[in-house]
C-alpha positions in Angstrom: 0.1 0.0 0.1 1.2 3.2 -0.9 0.6 6.5 0.9 1.8 8.5 -2.1 -0.5 6.8 -4.3 -3.5 7.6 -1.7 -2.4 11.4 -2.2 -2.1 11.2 -5.9 -5.8 10.2 -6.1 -6.9 13.1 -3.4 -5.0 15.4 -5.7 -6.6 14.1 -8.9 -9.9 14.5 -7.3 -9.1 18.6 -7.0 -7.0 19.1 -10.1 -7.9 18.1 -13.7 -6.1 15.1 -14.8 -6.2 12.6 -17.8 -5.1 9.8 -15.7 -3.7 8.5 -12.6 -1.6 5.1 -13.0 -1.9 3.0 -9.6 1.1 1.1 -8.7 1.3 -0.8 -5.5 -1.5 1.4 -4.0 -5.1 0.7 -2.9 -7.9 2.2 -5.3 -10.7 2.3 -2.6 -11.5 1.7 0.8 -12.5 -1.6 0.3 -9.1 -2.7 -1.0 -7.3 -1.4 2.3 -5.9 -4.5 4.6 -8.8 -5.4 6.9 -6.8 -4.3 10.3 -6.3 -0.7 8.9 -10.0 -0.3 9.3 -10.1 -1.7 12.9 -7.0 0.4 13.8 -9.0 3.4 12.4 -12.4 2.6 14.3 -10.3 1.9 17.6 -7.9 5.2 17.1 -5.2 2.6 17.6 -2.3 5.0 16.5 -3.2 7.2 19.4 -2.4 4.7 22.0 1.0 3.7 20.1 3.9 4.3 22.5 6.5 6.6 20.6 9.2 4.3 21.5 7.3 1.8 19.1 7.8 4.3 16.4 11.6 5.0 16.6 12.4 1.8 14.8 10.4 -0.3 12.4 9.6 -3.6 13.6 8.0 -7.1 11.9 4.9 -5.3 12.9 5.3 -2.6 10.9 6.7 -4.3 8.0 3.3 -6.7 7.9 1.2 -3.6 8.2 3.0 -2.2 5.1 2.8 -5.6 3.4 6.8 -5.6 2.9 8.5 -8.8 2.9 11.3 -7.8 0.7 14.5 -6.8 3.0 15.3 -3.8 0.7 12.0 -2.3 1.2 12.1 -3.0 4.6 15.2 -1.1 4.7 13.3 1.9 3.2 10.4 1.7 5.9 13.2 1.5 8.6 14.7 4.9 6.9 11.2 6.4 7.1 10.9 5.6 10.9 14.4 7.0 11.4 13.9 10.3 9.7 10.0 11.0 11.1 8.8 12.0 14.2 6.5 9.6 16.1 3.7 12.4 15.8 4.2 12.4 11.9 4.0 8.7 11.8 0.9 8.3 14.0 -0.7 11.5 11.6 0.1 9.0 8.7 -1.3 6.1 10.1 -4.6 7.7 11.2 -4.7 9.4 7.5 -4.3 6.1 5.9 -6.5 4.2 8.0 -9.3 6.5 8.1 -9.2 7.2 4.6 -12.5 6.6 2.7 -11.5 5.8 -0.9 -10.5 7.7 -4.0 -12.9 9.9 -5.9 -11.0 9.4 -9.4 
């Protein structure tokens, strides 16, 4: 799932585009993993300790559907270079996203 792909869909809903090409992202709320809906409904990112968001772990790799070690390294870099508050905002935004309008 790609947060950038979700953002691209939201931009395309506002600005005129000829097409939006989806690569490794969800196009609608129904395509999100089941646990994202639960996380949003229960506001789980709000309850995550910041210490859990300082390093990527197996749970986070699973949540982002990453099995490739190289992609897990990219996720680790994101965690190292982002504040826990930003990561919580991003997780809440994905969990509560209602789907593209494109």
